mmCIF file of the N, C-alpha and C atoms, coordinates in Angstrom:
data_MODEL
# 
_entry.id   MODEL 
# 
loop_
_atom_site.group_PDB 
_atom_site.id 
_atom_site.type_symbol 
_atom_site.label_atom_id 
_atom_site.label_alt_id 
_atom_site.label_comp_id 
_atom_site.label_asym_id 
_atom_site.label_entity_id 
_atom_site.label_seq_id 
_atom_site.pdbx_PDB_ins_code 
_atom_site.Cartn_x 
_atom_site.Cartn_y 
_atom_site.Cartn_z 
_atom_site.occupancy 
_atom_site.B_iso_or_equiv 
_atom_site.pdbx_formal_charge 
_atom_site.auth_seq_id 
_atom_site.auth_comp_id 
_atom_site.auth_asym_id 
_atom_site.auth_atom_id 
_atom_site.pdbx_PDB_model_num 
ATOM 1   N N  . UNK A 1 1  ? -33.383 -82.493  -95.391  1.00 0.00 ? 1  UNK A N  1 
ATOM 2   C CA . UNK A 1 1  ? -32.777 -82.869  -94.279  1.00 0.00 ? 1  UNK A CA 1 
ATOM 3   C C  . UNK A 1 1  ? -32.511 -84.146  -94.283  1.00 0.00 ? 1  UNK A C  1 
ATOM 4   N N  . UNK A 1 2  ? -33.635 -84.636  -94.553  1.00 0.00 ? 2  UNK A N  1 
ATOM 5   C CA . UNK A 1 2  ? -34.073 -86.333  -94.530  1.00 0.00 ? 2  UNK A CA 1 
ATOM 6   C C  . UNK A 1 2  ? -33.117 -86.766  -95.765  1.00 0.00 ? 2  UNK A C  1 
ATOM 7   N N  . UNK A 1 3  ? -33.036 -86.467  -96.894  1.00 0.00 ? 3  UNK A N  1 
ATOM 8   C CA . UNK A 1 3  ? -32.412 -86.614  -97.999  1.00 0.00 ? 3  UNK A CA 1 
ATOM 9   C C  . UNK A 1 3  ? -31.009 -86.936  -97.596  1.00 0.00 ? 3  UNK A C  1 
ATOM 10  N N  . UNK A 1 4  ? -30.470 -86.113  -96.788  1.00 0.00 ? 4  UNK A N  1 
ATOM 11  C CA . UNK A 1 4  ? -28.976 -85.682  -96.214  1.00 0.00 ? 4  UNK A CA 1 
ATOM 12  C C  . UNK A 1 4  ? -28.726 -86.932  -95.486  1.00 0.00 ? 4  UNK A C  1 
ATOM 13  N N  . UNK A 1 5  ? -29.543 -87.222  -94.141  1.00 0.00 ? 5  UNK A N  1 
ATOM 14  C CA . UNK A 1 5  ? -29.215 -88.146  -93.340  1.00 0.00 ? 5  UNK A CA 1 
ATOM 15  C C  . UNK A 1 5  ? -29.131 -89.464  -94.718  1.00 0.00 ? 5  UNK A C  1 
ATOM 16  N N  . UNK A 1 6  ? -30.305 -89.750  -95.016  1.00 0.00 ? 6  UNK A N  1 
ATOM 17  C CA . UNK A 1 6  ? -30.540 -91.070  -95.850  1.00 0.00 ? 6  UNK A CA 1 
ATOM 18  C C  . UNK A 1 6  ? -28.864 -91.131  -96.386  1.00 0.00 ? 6  UNK A C  1 
ATOM 19  N N  . UNK A 1 7  ? -28.662 -90.419  -97.283  1.00 0.00 ? 7  UNK A N  1 
ATOM 20  C CA . UNK A 1 7  ? -27.065 -90.197  -97.849  1.00 0.00 ? 7  UNK A CA 1 
ATOM 21  C C  . UNK A 1 7  ? -25.756 -90.669  -96.614  1.00 0.00 ? 7  UNK A C  1 
ATOM 22  N N  . UNK A 1 8  ? -25.834 -89.865  -95.889  1.00 0.00 ? 8  UNK A N  1 
ATOM 23  C CA . UNK A 1 8  ? -24.944 -90.224  -94.638  1.00 0.00 ? 8  UNK A CA 1 
ATOM 24  C C  . UNK A 1 8  ? -25.320 -91.682  -94.140  1.00 0.00 ? 8  UNK A C  1 
ATOM 25  N N  . UNK A 1 9  ? -26.399 -92.080  -94.162  1.00 0.00 ? 9  UNK A N  1 
ATOM 26  C CA . UNK A 1 9  ? -26.791 -93.670  -93.733  1.00 0.00 ? 9  UNK A CA 1 
ATOM 27  C C  . UNK A 1 9  ? -26.069 -94.499  -94.813  1.00 0.00 ? 9  UNK A C  1 
ATOM 28  N N  . UNK A 1 10 ? -26.260 -94.048  -95.907  1.00 0.00 ? 10 UNK A N  1 
ATOM 29  C CA . UNK A 1 10 ? -26.045 -95.401  -96.909  1.00 0.00 ? 10 UNK A CA 1 
ATOM 30  C C  . UNK A 1 10 ? -24.129 -95.158  -97.305  1.00 0.00 ? 10 UNK A C  1 
ATOM 31  N N  . UNK A 1 11 ? -23.626 -93.999  -97.128  1.00 0.00 ? 11 UNK A N  1 
ATOM 32  C CA . UNK A 1 11 ? -22.172 -93.958  -97.329  1.00 0.00 ? 11 UNK A CA 1 
ATOM 33  C C  . UNK A 1 11 ? -21.528 -94.759  -95.953  1.00 0.00 ? 11 UNK A C  1 
ATOM 34  N N  . UNK A 1 12 ? -22.028 -94.501  -94.736  1.00 0.00 ? 12 UNK A N  1 
ATOM 35  C CA . UNK A 1 12 ? -21.656 -95.615  -93.398  1.00 0.00 ? 12 UNK A CA 1 
ATOM 36  C C  . UNK A 1 12 ? -21.503 -96.887  -93.801  1.00 0.00 ? 12 UNK A C  1 
ATOM 37  N N  . UNK A 1 13 ? -23.086 -97.233  -94.740  1.00 0.00 ? 13 UNK A N  1 
ATOM 38  C CA . UNK A 1 13 ? -22.819 -98.656  -94.437  1.00 0.00 ? 13 UNK A CA 1 
ATOM 39  C C  . UNK A 1 13 ? -22.300 -99.011  -95.887  1.00 0.00 ? 13 UNK A C  1 
ATOM 40  N N  . UNK A 1 14 ? -21.483 -98.351  -96.753  1.00 0.00 ? 14 UNK A N  1 
ATOM 41  C CA . UNK A 1 14 ? -20.371 -98.420  -97.698  1.00 0.00 ? 14 UNK A CA 1 
ATOM 42  C C  . UNK A 1 14 ? -19.613 -98.779  -97.122  1.00 0.00 ? 14 UNK A C  1 
ATOM 43  N N  . UNK A 1 15 ? -18.915 -97.828  -96.274  1.00 0.00 ? 15 UNK A N  1 
ATOM 44  C CA . UNK A 1 15 ? -17.904 -97.701  -94.824  1.00 0.00 ? 15 UNK A CA 1 
ATOM 45  C C  . UNK A 1 15 ? -17.911 -98.960  -94.570  1.00 0.00 ? 15 UNK A C  1 
ATOM 46  N N  . UNK A 1 16 ? -19.032 -99.414  -93.592  1.00 0.00 ? 16 UNK A N  1 
ATOM 47  C CA . UNK A 1 16 ? -18.712 -100.327 -92.954  1.00 0.00 ? 16 UNK A CA 1 
ATOM 48  C C  . UNK A 1 16 ? -18.444 -101.637 -93.613  1.00 0.00 ? 16 UNK A C  1 
ATOM 49  N N  . UNK A 1 17 ? -19.221 -102.579 -94.913  1.00 0.00 ? 17 UNK A N  1 
ATOM 50  C CA . UNK A 1 17 ? -19.023 -103.394 -95.810  1.00 0.00 ? 17 UNK A CA 1 
ATOM 51  C C  . UNK A 1 17 ? -17.848 -103.263 -95.700  1.00 0.00 ? 17 UNK A C  1 
ATOM 52  N N  . UNK A 1 18 ? -16.907 -102.177 -96.419  1.00 0.00 ? 18 UNK A N  1 
ATOM 53  C CA . UNK A 1 18 ? -15.644 -102.764 -97.155  1.00 0.00 ? 18 UNK A CA 1 
ATOM 54  C C  . UNK A 1 18 ? -14.833 -102.829 -96.394  1.00 0.00 ? 18 UNK A C  1 
ATOM 55  N N  . UNK A 1 19 ? -14.674 -102.110 -95.541  1.00 0.00 ? 19 UNK A N  1 
ATOM 56  C CA . UNK A 1 19 ? -13.888 -101.976 -93.535  1.00 0.00 ? 19 UNK A CA 1 
ATOM 57  C C  . UNK A 1 19 ? -13.444 -103.374 -93.245  1.00 0.00 ? 19 UNK A C  1 
ATOM 58  N N  . UNK A 1 20 ? -15.030 -103.647 -93.345  1.00 0.00 ? 20 UNK A N  1 
ATOM 59  C CA . UNK A 1 20 ? -14.828 -105.533 -92.658  1.00 0.00 ? 20 UNK A CA 1 
ATOM 60  C C  . UNK A 1 20 ? -14.594 -106.233 -93.587  1.00 0.00 ? 20 UNK A C  1 
ATOM 61  N N  . UNK A 1 21 ? -14.866 -105.980 -94.922  1.00 0.00 ? 21 UNK A N  1 
ATOM 62  C CA . UNK A 1 21 ? -13.948 -106.894 -96.130  1.00 0.00 ? 21 UNK A CA 1 
ATOM 63  C C  . UNK A 1 21 ? -12.556 -106.871 -95.882  1.00 0.00 ? 21 UNK A C  1 
ATOM 64  N N  . UNK A 1 22 ? -12.154 -105.823 -95.891  1.00 0.00 ? 22 UNK A N  1 
ATOM 65  C CA . UNK A 1 22 ? -10.659 -105.500 -95.814  1.00 0.00 ? 22 UNK A CA 1 
ATOM 66  C C  . UNK A 1 22 ? -9.879  -106.373 -94.447  1.00 0.00 ? 22 UNK A C  1 
ATOM 67  N N  . UNK A 1 23 ? -10.799 -105.903 -93.003  1.00 0.00 ? 23 UNK A N  1 
ATOM 68  C CA . UNK A 1 23 ? -10.088 -106.691 -92.526  1.00 0.00 ? 23 UNK A CA 1 
ATOM 69  C C  . UNK A 1 23 ? -10.246 -108.158 -92.072  1.00 0.00 ? 23 UNK A C  1 
ATOM 70  N N  . UNK A 1 24 ? -11.497 -108.770 -92.877  1.00 0.00 ? 24 UNK A N  1 
ATOM 71  C CA . UNK A 1 24 ? -11.495 -110.033 -92.550  1.00 0.00 ? 24 UNK A CA 1 
ATOM 72  C C  . UNK A 1 24 ? -10.825 -110.928 -93.802  1.00 0.00 ? 24 UNK A C  1 
ATOM 73  N N  . UNK A 1 25 ? -10.674 -110.538 -94.854  1.00 0.00 ? 25 UNK A N  1 
ATOM 74  C CA . UNK A 1 25 ? -9.990  -110.571 -96.093  1.00 0.00 ? 25 UNK A CA 1 
ATOM 75  C C  . UNK A 1 25 ? -9.124  -110.421 -96.189  1.00 0.00 ? 25 UNK A C  1 
ATOM 76  N N  . UNK A 1 26 ? -8.329  -109.231 -95.857  1.00 0.00 ? 26 UNK A N  1 
ATOM 77  C CA . UNK A 1 26 ? -7.305  -108.974 -96.506  1.00 0.00 ? 26 UNK A CA 1 
ATOM 78  C C  . UNK A 1 26 ? -7.284  -108.149 -98.031  1.00 0.00 ? 26 UNK A C  1 
ATOM 79  N N  . UNK A 1 27 ? -8.356  -107.517 -98.104  1.00 0.00 ? 27 UNK A N  1 
ATOM 80  C CA . UNK A 1 27 ? -8.979  -107.098 -99.536  1.00 0.00 ? 27 UNK A CA 1 
ATOM 81  C C  . UNK A 1 27 ? -8.319  -105.685 -99.801  1.00 0.00 ? 27 UNK A C  1 
ATOM 82  N N  . UNK A 1 28 ? -7.149  -105.462 -100.049 1.00 0.00 ? 28 UNK A N  1 
ATOM 83  C CA . UNK A 1 28 ? -6.432  -104.229 -100.677 1.00 0.00 ? 28 UNK A CA 1 
ATOM 84  C C  . UNK A 1 28 ? -7.962  -103.330 -100.959 1.00 0.00 ? 28 UNK A C  1 
ATOM 85  N N  . UNK A 1 29 ? -8.531  -103.705 -102.009 1.00 0.00 ? 29 UNK A N  1 
ATOM 86  C CA . UNK A 1 29 ? -9.147  -102.676 -102.592 1.00 0.00 ? 29 UNK A CA 1 
ATOM 87  C C  . UNK A 1 29 ? -10.492 -102.511 -102.126 1.00 0.00 ? 29 UNK A C  1 
ATOM 88  N N  . UNK A 1 30 ? -11.029 -103.301 -101.354 1.00 0.00 ? 30 UNK A N  1 
ATOM 89  C CA . UNK A 1 30 ? -11.645 -102.589 -100.017 1.00 0.00 ? 30 UNK A CA 1 
ATOM 90  C C  . UNK A 1 30 ? -11.307 -101.745 -99.472  1.00 0.00 ? 30 UNK A C  1 
ATOM 91  N N  . UNK A 1 31 ? -10.243 -101.627 -98.884  1.00 0.00 ? 31 UNK A N  1 
ATOM 92  C CA . UNK A 1 31 ? -9.607  -100.852 -97.774  1.00 0.00 ? 31 UNK A CA 1 
ATOM 93  C C  . UNK A 1 31 ? -9.803  -99.260  -98.393  1.00 0.00 ? 31 UNK A C  1 
ATOM 94  N N  . UNK A 1 32 ? -9.405  -99.607  -99.830  1.00 0.00 ? 32 UNK A N  1 
ATOM 95  C CA . UNK A 1 32 ? -9.470  -98.121  -100.686 1.00 0.00 ? 32 UNK A CA 1 
ATOM 96  C C  . UNK A 1 32 ? -10.421 -97.715  -100.915 1.00 0.00 ? 32 UNK A C  1 
ATOM 97  N N  . UNK A 1 33 ? -11.770 -98.541  -100.860 1.00 0.00 ? 33 UNK A N  1 
ATOM 98  C CA . UNK A 1 33 ? -13.416 -98.025  -100.875 1.00 0.00 ? 33 UNK A CA 1 
ATOM 99  C C  . UNK A 1 33 ? -13.478 -97.643  -99.482  1.00 0.00 ? 33 UNK A C  1 
ATOM 100 N N  . UNK A 1 34 ? -12.791 -98.074  -98.490  1.00 0.00 ? 34 UNK A N  1 
ATOM 101 C CA . UNK A 1 34 ? -13.393 -97.401  -97.375  1.00 0.00 ? 34 UNK A CA 1 
ATOM 102 C C  . UNK A 1 34 ? -12.742 -96.515  -97.111  1.00 0.00 ? 34 UNK A C  1 
ATOM 103 N N  . UNK A 1 35 ? -11.656 -96.273  -97.520  1.00 0.00 ? 35 UNK A N  1 
ATOM 104 C CA . UNK A 1 35 ? -10.689 -94.586  -97.523  1.00 0.00 ? 35 UNK A CA 1 
ATOM 105 C C  . UNK A 1 35 ? -11.636 -93.647  -98.021  1.00 0.00 ? 35 UNK A C  1 
ATOM 106 N N  . UNK A 1 36 ? -12.370 -94.120  -99.464  1.00 0.00 ? 36 UNK A N  1 
ATOM 107 C CA . UNK A 1 36 ? -12.468 -92.953  -100.208 1.00 0.00 ? 36 UNK A CA 1 
ATOM 108 C C  . UNK A 1 36 ? -13.907 -92.987  -99.672  1.00 0.00 ? 36 UNK A C  1 
ATOM 109 N N  . UNK A 1 37 ? -14.878 -93.485  -98.635  1.00 0.00 ? 37 UNK A N  1 
ATOM 110 C CA . UNK A 1 37 ? -15.961 -93.214  -97.634  1.00 0.00 ? 37 UNK A CA 1 
ATOM 111 C C  . UNK A 1 37 ? -15.986 -92.823  -96.700  1.00 0.00 ? 37 UNK A C  1 
ATOM 112 N N  . UNK A 1 38 ? -14.795 -92.466  -96.343  1.00 0.00 ? 38 UNK A N  1 
ATOM 113 C CA . UNK A 1 38 ? -14.346 -91.851  -94.891  1.00 0.00 ? 38 UNK A CA 1 
ATOM 114 C C  . UNK A 1 38 ? -14.709 -90.197  -95.524  1.00 0.00 ? 38 UNK A C  1 
ATOM 115 N N  . UNK A 1 39 ? -13.792 -90.010  -96.521  1.00 0.00 ? 39 UNK A N  1 
ATOM 116 C CA . UNK A 1 39 ? -13.711 -88.626  -96.982  1.00 0.00 ? 39 UNK A CA 1 
ATOM 117 C C  . UNK A 1 39 ? -15.208 -88.547  -97.523  1.00 0.00 ? 39 UNK A C  1 
ATOM 118 N N  . UNK A 1 40 ? -15.891 -89.180  -98.255  1.00 0.00 ? 40 UNK A N  1 
ATOM 119 C CA . UNK A 1 40 ? -17.267 -88.766  -98.656  1.00 0.00 ? 40 UNK A CA 1 
ATOM 120 C C  . UNK A 1 40 ? -18.200 -88.556  -97.237  1.00 0.00 ? 40 UNK A C  1 
ATOM 121 N N  . UNK A 1 41 ? -18.048 -89.219  -96.323  1.00 0.00 ? 41 UNK A N  1 
ATOM 122 C CA . UNK A 1 41 ? -18.870 -88.856  -95.273  1.00 0.00 ? 41 UNK A CA 1 
ATOM 123 C C  . UNK A 1 41 ? -18.213 -87.712  -94.501  1.00 0.00 ? 41 UNK A C  1 
ATOM 124 N N  . UNK A 1 42 ? -17.172 -87.723  -94.672  1.00 0.00 ? 42 UNK A N  1 
ATOM 125 C CA . UNK A 1 42 ? -16.768 -86.202  -93.738  1.00 0.00 ? 42 UNK A CA 1 
ATOM 126 C C  . UNK A 1 42 ? -17.421 -85.088  -94.474  1.00 0.00 ? 42 UNK A C  1 
ATOM 127 N N  . UNK A 1 43 ? -17.072 -84.940  -95.740  1.00 0.00 ? 43 UNK A N  1 
ATOM 128 C CA . UNK A 1 43 ? -18.198 -83.920  -96.444  1.00 0.00 ? 43 UNK A CA 1 
ATOM 129 C C  . UNK A 1 43 ? -19.678 -84.136  -96.538  1.00 0.00 ? 43 UNK A C  1 
ATOM 130 N N  . UNK A 1 44 ? -20.492 -84.721  -96.237  1.00 0.00 ? 44 UNK A N  1 
ATOM 131 C CA . UNK A 1 44 ? -21.758 -85.242  -95.577  1.00 0.00 ? 44 UNK A CA 1 
ATOM 132 C C  . UNK A 1 44 ? -21.734 -84.705  -94.376  1.00 0.00 ? 44 UNK A C  1 
ATOM 133 N N  . UNK A 1 45 ? -21.260 -84.799  -93.370  1.00 0.00 ? 45 UNK A N  1 
ATOM 134 C CA . UNK A 1 45 ? -21.136 -84.977  -92.185  1.00 0.00 ? 45 UNK A CA 1 
ATOM 135 C C  . UNK A 1 45 ? -21.291 -83.126  -91.888  1.00 0.00 ? 45 UNK A C  1 
ATOM 136 N N  . UNK A 1 46 ? -20.656 -82.328  -92.711  1.00 0.00 ? 46 UNK A N  1 
ATOM 137 C CA . UNK A 1 46 ? -20.264 -81.231  -92.399  1.00 0.00 ? 46 UNK A CA 1 
ATOM 138 C C  . UNK A 1 46 ? -21.489 -80.261  -93.042  1.00 0.00 ? 46 UNK A C  1 
ATOM 139 N N  . UNK A 1 47 ? -22.271 -81.009  -94.394  1.00 0.00 ? 47 UNK A N  1 
ATOM 140 C CA . UNK A 1 47 ? -23.360 -80.392  -94.602  1.00 0.00 ? 47 UNK A CA 1 
ATOM 141 C C  . UNK A 1 47 ? -24.270 -81.145  -93.814  1.00 0.00 ? 47 UNK A C  1 
ATOM 142 N N  . UNK A 1 48 ? -24.621 -81.620  -93.061  1.00 0.00 ? 48 UNK A N  1 
ATOM 143 C CA . UNK A 1 48 ? -25.524 -82.155  -91.977  1.00 0.00 ? 48 UNK A CA 1 
ATOM 144 C C  . UNK A 1 48 ? -25.496 -80.548  -90.847  1.00 0.00 ? 48 UNK A C  1 
ATOM 145 N N  . UNK A 1 49 ? -24.031 -80.705  -90.483  1.00 0.00 ? 49 UNK A N  1 
ATOM 146 C CA . UNK A 1 49 ? -23.783 -79.469  -89.452  1.00 0.00 ? 49 UNK A CA 1 
ATOM 147 C C  . UNK A 1 49 ? -24.426 -78.484  -90.007  1.00 0.00 ? 49 UNK A C  1 
ATOM 148 N N  . UNK A 1 50 ? -23.840 -77.816  -91.126  1.00 0.00 ? 50 UNK A N  1 
ATOM 149 C CA . UNK A 1 50 ? -24.300 -76.420  -91.234  1.00 0.00 ? 50 UNK A CA 1 
ATOM 150 C C  . UNK A 1 50 ? -26.280 -76.670  -91.773  1.00 0.00 ? 50 UNK A C  1 
ATOM 151 N N  . UNK A 1 51 ? -26.367 -77.441  -91.944  1.00 0.00 ? 51 UNK A N  1 
ATOM 152 C CA . UNK A 1 51 ? -28.049 -77.497  -92.751  1.00 0.00 ? 51 UNK A CA 1 
ATOM 153 C C  . UNK A 1 51 ? -28.859 -77.583  -90.505  1.00 0.00 ? 51 UNK A C  1 
ATOM 154 N N  . UNK A 1 52 ? -27.798 -78.631  -89.771  1.00 0.00 ? 52 UNK A N  1 
ATOM 155 C CA . UNK A 1 52 ? -28.697 -78.760  -88.703  1.00 0.00 ? 52 UNK A CA 1 
ATOM 156 C C  . UNK A 1 52 ? -28.567 -77.282  -88.013  1.00 0.00 ? 52 UNK A C  1 
ATOM 157 N N  . UNK A 1 53 ? -27.710 -76.224  -87.756  1.00 0.00 ? 53 UNK A N  1 
ATOM 158 C CA . UNK A 1 53 ? -27.517 -75.292  -87.332  1.00 0.00 ? 53 UNK A CA 1 
ATOM 159 C C  . UNK A 1 53 ? -28.334 -74.142  -88.288  1.00 0.00 ? 53 UNK A C  1 
ATOM 160 N N  . UNK A 1 54 ? -28.699 -74.162  -89.365  1.00 0.00 ? 54 UNK A N  1 
ATOM 161 C CA . UNK A 1 54 ? -29.888 -73.425  -90.333  1.00 0.00 ? 54 UNK A CA 1 
ATOM 162 C C  . UNK A 1 54 ? -31.156 -73.506  -89.571  1.00 0.00 ? 54 UNK A C  1 
ATOM 163 N N  . UNK A 1 55 ? -31.147 -75.058  -89.210  1.00 0.00 ? 55 UNK A N  1 
ATOM 164 C CA . UNK A 1 55 ? -32.536 -75.534  -88.659  1.00 0.00 ? 55 UNK A CA 1 
ATOM 165 C C  . UNK A 1 55 ? -32.616 -74.999  -87.327  1.00 0.00 ? 55 UNK A C  1 
ATOM 166 N N  . UNK A 1 56 ? -32.347 -74.913  -86.355  1.00 0.00 ? 56 UNK A N  1 
ATOM 167 C CA . UNK A 1 56 ? -31.884 -74.235  -85.198  1.00 0.00 ? 56 UNK A CA 1 
ATOM 168 C C  . UNK A 1 56 ? -32.147 -73.170  -85.033  1.00 0.00 ? 56 UNK A C  1 
ATOM 169 N N  . UNK A 1 57 ? -31.615 -72.024  -85.784  1.00 0.00 ? 57 UNK A N  1 
ATOM 170 C CA . UNK A 1 57 ? -31.548 -70.884  -86.252  1.00 0.00 ? 57 UNK A CA 1 
ATOM 171 C C  . UNK A 1 57 ? -33.620 -70.361  -86.463  1.00 0.00 ? 57 UNK A C  1 
ATOM 172 N N  . UNK A 1 58 ? -33.748 -71.225  -87.290  1.00 0.00 ? 58 UNK A N  1 
ATOM 173 C CA . UNK A 1 58 ? -34.918 -70.940  -87.677  1.00 0.00 ? 58 UNK A CA 1 
ATOM 174 C C  . UNK A 1 58 ? -36.286 -70.980  -86.819  1.00 0.00 ? 58 UNK A C  1 
# 
């Protein structure tokens, strides 16, 4: 589960830097990368929810 949390944190940092670049510099490619990061975050957060539920049952 620690590995999953590290992946979530890394993906969030990617989103954060790309979204800031889009907002401050108007970089359209950064916006595309930020949107992709949100999709990856969604998948990782769903995995975390499953893992968390399994851990609480044990």
